[in-house]
SERO-4910 file (N, C-alpha, C, O; in steps of 0.05 Angstrom, whole numbers):
BEGIN
 pado doro    nc1    nc2    nc3   cac1   cac2   cac3    cc1    cc2    cc3    oc1    oc2    oc3
  Met    A    185    104    496    179     80    480    183     67    459    180     43    453
  Leu    A    193     87    446    202     89    420    229     60    426    231     37    417
  Arg    A    249     80    447    272     64    445    274     31    444    289     15    433
  Glu    A    249     28    463    234     -7    467    230    -11    447    242    -31    440
  Phe    A    216      1    429    220     -8    398    233    -12    382    231    -32    368
  Val    A    249      4    381    274      6    361    292    -24    376    299    -42    361
  Arg    A    296    -25    403    319    -46    410    306    -70    406    323    -87    404
  Cys    A    281    -81    402    265   -101    390    280   -106    357    277    -94    336
  Asn    A    296   -131    365    311   -149    338    288   -166    312    286   -169    287
  Arg    A    275   -173    333    247   -192    315    218   -177    315    208   -164    334
  Leu    A    204   -183    286    185   -173    292    160   -177    309    141   -163    314
  Glu    A    173   -213    322    147   -218    345    151   -204    369    132   -203    385
  Asp    A    179   -190    377    181   -183    400    164   -149    392    154   -136    410
  Arg    A    164   -142    371    151   -117    356    123   -111    371    112    -97    387
  Ile    A    121   -127    358     87   -133    354     74   -137    393     56   -123    402
  Asp    A     89   -158    409     91   -162    434     85   -142    444     64   -139    457
  Met    A    108   -119    440    112    -97    453     98    -69    449    102    -45    455
  Ile    A     83    -81    437     62    -55    416     37    -71    433     25    -56    449
  Arg    A     30    -92    433      9   -105    450      2   -101    473    -22    -99    481
  Asn    A     30    -99    490     32   -103    520     35    -70    525     31    -63    548
  Ser    A     38    -55    512     31    -20    516     14    -15    521     -5    -29    516
  Val    A     10     10    534    -20     36    544    -13     57    522      6     72    524
  Pro    A    -28     57    501    -30     83    480    -26    114    495    -26    135    483
  Ser    A    -23    109    526    -19    136    523     13    138    540     21    160    547
  Asp    A     26    119    545     56    120    536     67    123    520     91    119    521
  Trp    A     56    131    496     71    140    475     66    163    461     42    166    455
  Thr    A     85    184    451     85    208    451     69    206    422     65    186    408
  Glu    A     64    228    418     54    228    378     78    227    359     76    218    337
  Ser    A    100    237    369    130    235    354    136    201    344    141    188    324
  Glu    A    132    198    376    145    167    376    121    141    362    126    118    355
  Leu    A    101    153    361     75    141    339     91    143    324    106    126    315
  Ala    A     89    168    317    103    176    280    118    163    272    116    154    249
  Thr    A    140    157    289    163    151    287    157    118    275    159    112    252
  Ala    A    151    105    291    145     73    292    119     70    270    115     48    260
  Ala    A    106     87    266     86     87    244    112     81    219    113     61    204
  Glu    A    128     99    219    150    108    195    167     82    193    177     73    172
  Ile    A    169     72    215    190     43    213    172     16    200    181     -2    185
  Ala    A    143     18    212    134      3    201    118      1    171    104    -16    160
  Gly    A    128     29    162    116     36    135     78     45    135     67     41    113
  Val    A     69     53    149     45     55    155     46     80    162     34     83    184
  Ser    A     59    107    151     58    125    167     28    137    159     12    145    177
  Glu    A     23    138    132      0    154    113    -31    143    131    -51    156    136
  Lys    A    -25    113    137    -54     99    141    -61    114    176    -82    113    189
  Val    A    -41    123    182    -39    131    221    -43    162    225    -42    177    244
  Lys    A    -48    167    196    -51    202    200    -64    220    225    -57    234    244
  Asp    A    -84    211    214   -105    223    239   -122    200    261   -144    205    271
  Leu    A   -108    179    264   -115    165    280   -109    165    314    -89    177    323
  Ser    A   -122    156    326   -116    153    359    -99    142    362    -95    122    349
  Ala    A    -83    152    382    -63    127    389    -65     95    391    -47     78    386
  Glu    A    -95     92    400    -95     69    407   -107     56    377   -105     33    371
  Asp    A   -116     74    363   -128     52    334    -92     50    322    -81     30    314
  Ala    A    -79     76    326    -51     79    311    -26     48    322    -13     35    307
  Leu    A    -28     47    339    -14     29    352    -35     -2    333    -20    -21    325
  Lys    A    -61     -4    328    -67    -32    324    -60    -37    288    -55    -58    276
  Val    A    -62    -12    280    -58     -4    256    -22    -25    252    -19    -47    240
  Ile    A     -4    -11    265     20    -19    261     24    -43    271     39    -58    259
  Ala    A     13    -51    295      9    -79    299     12    -99    285     28   -118    286
  Gly    A    -15    -91    264    -25   -110    239      0   -109    221     15   -128    219
  Glu    A      5    -80    206     16    -86    190     50    -99    196     61   -112    178
  Leu    A     60    -97    214     80   -120    225     67   -143    229     76   -160    213
  Ser    A     52   -151    240     40   -184    234     46   -192    202     59   -210    192
  Arg    A     30   -171    192     24   -184    162     52   -181    149     54   -191    127
  Lys    A     82   -166    165    101   -165    148    122   -202    164    144   -213    159
  Leu    A    101   -207    181    118   -225    194    108   -261    179    123   -280    175
  Glu    A     80   -258    175     68   -270    168     85   -283    139     89   -307    133
  Glu    A     92   -258    125    107   -256     96    124   -268     93    128   -285     76
  Glu    A    146   -256    120    166   -275    122    163   -304    129    170   -322    114
  Lys    A    156   -306    145    148   -339    150    148   -351    127    161   -372    122
  Asn    A    129   -338    107    115   -360     84    147   -362     67    154   -384     60
  Asp    A    163   -343     62    183   -342     49    198   -361     60    208   -379     46
  Asp    A    201   -357     85    217   -383     95    217   -405     90    235   -422     86
  Thr    A    187   -405     89    183   -442     88    187   -449     58    198   -470     50
  Phe    A    174   -424     40    185   -445      8    218   -433      5    227   -435    -18
  Leu    A    233   -422     21    256   -427     22    263   -457     23    270   -472      6
  Gln    A    258   -459     49    262   -491     70    256   -507     41    274   -515     26
  Ala    A    235   -509     37    225   -532     20    244   -535     -1    257   -556     -2
  Asn    A    248   -511    -23    270   -506    -46    298   -522    -40    312   -535    -55
  Thr    A    300   -516     -7    330   -531      1    327   -560      0    342   -575    -13
  Arg    A    309   -566     12    305   -596     12    306   -606     -7    320   -627    -10
  Leu    A    288   -594    -32    287   -609    -53    315   -621    -70    322   -642    -81
  Leu    A    328   -588    -63    360   -590    -76    372   -616    -57    381   -636    -66
  Glu    A    369   -610    -38    391   -628    -24    373   -663    -31    390   -680    -35
  Glu    A    353   -670    -32    346   -694    -43    352   -702    -66    352   -726    -71
  Glu    A    360   -680    -87    364   -691   -123    393   -692   -116    404   -711   -127
  Asp    A    411   -678   -100    439   -687    -90    441   -715    -81    462   -727    -88
  Ala    A    424   -726    -67    420   -741    -52    411   -772    -77    417   -795    -69
  Val    A    399   -768   -101    396   -783   -116    416   -782   -136    413   -800   -152
  Gly    A    431   -772   -139    453   -769   -156    464   -752   -177    484   -754   -191
  Thr    A    439   -728   -176    439   -708   -190    469   -686   -180    474   -687   -156
  Thr    A    478   -677   -189    507   -660   -182    498   -642   -164    503   -642   -139
  Gly    A    481   -623   -182    471   -595   -166    482   -573   -181    475   -550   -175
  Thr    A    502   -576   -206    519   -558   -214    500   -540   -232    476   -542   -226
  Glu    A    504   -525   -250    491   -505   -269    491   -522   -289    469   -523   -300
  Glu    A    513   -540   -304    514   -559   -317    481   -582   -325    467   -590   -344
  Ala    A    483   -583   -297    457   -609   -297    426   -599   -299    407   -614   -300
  Tyr    A    425   -564   -300    408   -550   -304    406   -551   -338    388   -538   -349
***
């Protein structure tokens, strides 16, 4: 299961993979490594495989939401800069 988890390039894919897996398919070592990748090693230390997978998926979902919020912020700022350029500002450091 860990190979499949690592092969996922996007957070959405990892979340789907975890949610569609069966806890008994994961070894203790695989769960520990997936938790380390997700940054929740301490949170899943003494949990069952089922609960550990829920925590890992939850953390990945939180990171995905954070990424989306950051992306939305960047897109809004880029759009504002493009609009400023369209109305005559140069967009250079001198203009600021």
